[in-house]
Structures are given as C-alpha cells and as structure tokens.
C-alpha positions in Angstrom: -113.7 -56.6 123.4 -113.1 -53.3 122.2 -110.0 -54.2 120.4 -112.1 -56.9 118.5 -115.0 -54.6 118.0 -113.2 -52.2 115.7 -111.9 -54.5 113.1 -115.4 -56.2 113.0 -117.1 -52.7 112.8 -114.8 -51.9 109.8 -115.4 -55.4 108.2 -119.1 -55.0 108.5 -119.0 -51.7 106.9 -116.9 -52.7 104.3 -119.4 -55.6 103.5 -122.3 -53.4 103.4 -120.4 -50.9 101.1 -119.7 -53.8 98.8 -123.3 -55.2 98.7 -124.6 -51.7 98.0 -122.2 -51.4 95.2 -123.2 -54.5 93.6 -126.9 -53.7 93.9 -126.4 -50.3 92.3 -124.2 -51.7 89.5 -126.9 -54.4 88.9 -129.6 -51.7 88.5 -127.4 -49.6 86.1 -126.6 -52.4 84.0 -130.2 -53.5 83.7 -131.4 -56.9 83.1 -132.9 -58.1 79.8 -136.4 -58.1 81.3 -136.2 -54.5 82.3 -135.0 -53.4 78.9 -138.1 -55.2 77.3 -140.3 -53.4 79.8 -138.8 -50.0 79.1 -139.2 -50.5 75.3 -142.8 -51.6 75.8 -143.5 -48.6 77.9 -142.0 -46.3 75.2 -143.8 -47.9 72.5 -147.2 -47.5 74.3 -146.4 -43.8 75.2 -145.8 -43.4 71.3 -149.0 -45.0 70.6 -150.9 -43.0 73.2 -149.4 -39.8 71.7 -150.6 -40.7 68.2 -153.9 -41.5 69.6 -154.3 -38.0 71.3 -153.1 -36.4 68.2 -155.8 -38.1 66.1 -158.3 -37.4 68.8 -157.4 -33.6 68.7 -157.6 -33.7 64.8 -161.0 -35.3 64.8 -162.3 -33.0 67.2 -161.2 -30.1 65.2 -162.8 -31.5 62.2 -166.0 -32.2 64.0 -166.1 -28.7 65.3 -165.5 -27.2 61.9 -168.3 -29.5 60.4 -170.5 -28.3 63.0 -169.9 -24.7 62.1 -170.5 -25.7 58.4 -173.7 -27.5 59.3 -175.1 -24.4 61.1 -174.2 -22.3 58.2 -175.7 -24.6 55.8 -178.8 -25.1 57.8 -179.2 -21.2 57.6 -179.0 -21.3 53.7 -181.4 -24.1 53.5 -183.8 -22.1 55.7 -183.3 -18.9 53.8 -183.8 -20.5 50.4 -186.9 -22.4 51.7 -188.4 -19.1 52.9 -187.6 -17.4 49.5 -189.3 -20.5 47.8 -192.4 -20.3 50.1 -192.6 -16.6 49.1 -192.2 -17.2 45.4 -194.9 -19.9 45.5 -197.4 -17.4 47.0 -196.5 -14.8 44.3 -197.1 -17.5 41.8 -200.3 -18.4 43.3 -201.3 -14.8 43.6 -200.4 -14.2 39.9 -202.2 -17.4 38.6 -205.3 -16.4 40.5 -205.1 -12.9 39.0 -204.6 -14.1 35.5 -207.6 -16.6 35.8 -209.8 -14.0 37.0 -208.9 -11.8 34.2 -209.4 -14.7 31.6 -212.9 -15.1 33.1 -213.8 -11.7 32.9 -212.4 -11.4 29.4 -214.5 -14.4 28.4 -217.6 -12.7 30.0 -216.9 -9.6 27.7 -216.4 -11.6 24.7 -219.7 -13.7 25.4 -221.6 -10.2 25.8 -220.3 -8.8 22.6 -222.4 -10.7 20.1 -225.7 -9.9 22.1 -225.0 -6.0 22.2 -226.6 -4.2 19.3 -226.1 -0.6 20.5 -222.9 0.7 18.7 -221.8 3.0 21.6 -222.1 0.1 24.1 -220.5 -2.4 21.7 -217.4 0.0 21.3 -217.3 0.4 25.3 -217.1 -3.5 25.5 -214.4 -3.9 22.7 -212.5 -1.1 24.5 -212.7 -2.9 27.8 -211.8 -6.2 26.0 -208.7 -4.8 24.6 -207.7 -3.3 27.8 -208.3 -6.6 29.5 -206.3 -8.4 27.1 -203.4 -6.2 27.6 -203.7 -6.7 31.3 -204.0 -10.4 30.7 -200.8 -10.4 28.7 -199.0 -8.5 31.5 -200.3 -10.9 34.1 -199.3 -14.0 32.0 -195.8 -12.4 31.8 -195.7 -11.9 35.6 -197.0 -15.5 36.1 -194.3 -16.9 33.8 -191.7 -14.9 35.8 -193.1 -16.2 39.0 -192.9 -19.8 37.6 -189.3 -19.2 36.6 -188.4 -17.7 40.0 -190.2 -20.7 41.7 -188.2 -23.3 39.5 -184.8 -21.5 40.2 -185.5 -21.5 44.0 -186.5 -25.0 44.0 -183.4 -26.1 42.2 -181.3 -24.0 44.6 -183.2 -25.8 47.6 -182.3 -29.0 46.3 -178.7 -28.0 45.9 -178.6 -26.7 49.5 -180.2 -29.8 50.9 -177.7 -31.8 49.0 -174.9 -29.8 50.6 -176.5 -30.3 53.9 -176.7 -34.1 53.5 -173.0 -34.2 52.3 -172.0 -32.5 55.5 -174.0 -34.9 57.7 -172.5 -37.7 55.9 -169.0 -36.5 56.4 -169.8 -35.8 60.1 -171.3 -39.3 60.5 -168.2 -40.9 59.0 -165.7 -38.8 61.2 -167.7 -39.8 64.4 -167.6 -43.5 63.3 -163.7 -43.6 63.1 
C-alpha cells in the first residue's frame, strides 16, 4: 500500500495546487459584479470626501460669522449706550433752555411794571444776560439734537449689519 500511497499523495497534492491556482486567478481577474462594487465604493468615498470638505468649509464660515456677530453685538451695544447718553444730554439741555425761557419771560413781564430807573436797568441787564445764556443753551440743544440724530442713524446702520449677519448665518445653517 505504500507504493500506491505515494502516487496518490502526489496526485492529491497536484489537484490541490491546481484548484488553489484557479481560485487565485479567478480572484485576480475579477468578475464583472466585483468591478461594479469597487466603482460604486470608490464613488461613495469621493462623495463622502466632498461632503466632509463642505462640512469643514461650512463650519469655518459659521465660526467666522459667530465672531463677526460678537463684534457687531459689541458695536450695537456701544452705539446704543452713546445714544442713551446723547438723549440724556439733549433732555438736560432742553430742560435748561425751557427754564431760561421761563425766567426770561418772567423778567420781560416784570419790566413794564417797574418804575424805578435803577431797578429797571437791573432787570434789563439781567434780561440781556439771560438772552445770551438762552442763545448759548439753544446752541447746545441744537448740538445735542444733531448728535442724537447721528447716533440714531449709526444705531440703525449697526442693527442693519447685525440683521444681515444673522441672515447669512441662518442661510449657512440651512444648507
């Protein structure tokens, strides 16, 4: 049986080698279904890379817009604070101007009733001084009104920029 066992063993070995070679050659050649799967996988990897790149770009833009929004919020708050201060200054100037106008009217009302020349000259002198002060106060009030108007327009512009940035951020996040 030994004599017969050797040729059988060599024959089995030869059959195994030939079968393995056939399988390996079949894998290297690739079947049409395998090539389609590989092409689909390659295409999907490319699409995934594009999606990751778009996500990274969107994320960068979102972060930049976040920084811009923070800066713009500071600008809006700063201009708003300046506008509040200007409005207080305007209110103060208007109140002082009205007080001077009232005092001036009182002096002008007293003048016809005074017959003493010295007292009359004193009232006329005080009236002239108050008219000067009133003119100065009116000029300050006008400046305060101009400043308030400028700051009001600046606040509108800053708020408009703020809204534009928010719109851009919303558009970016809805992609």
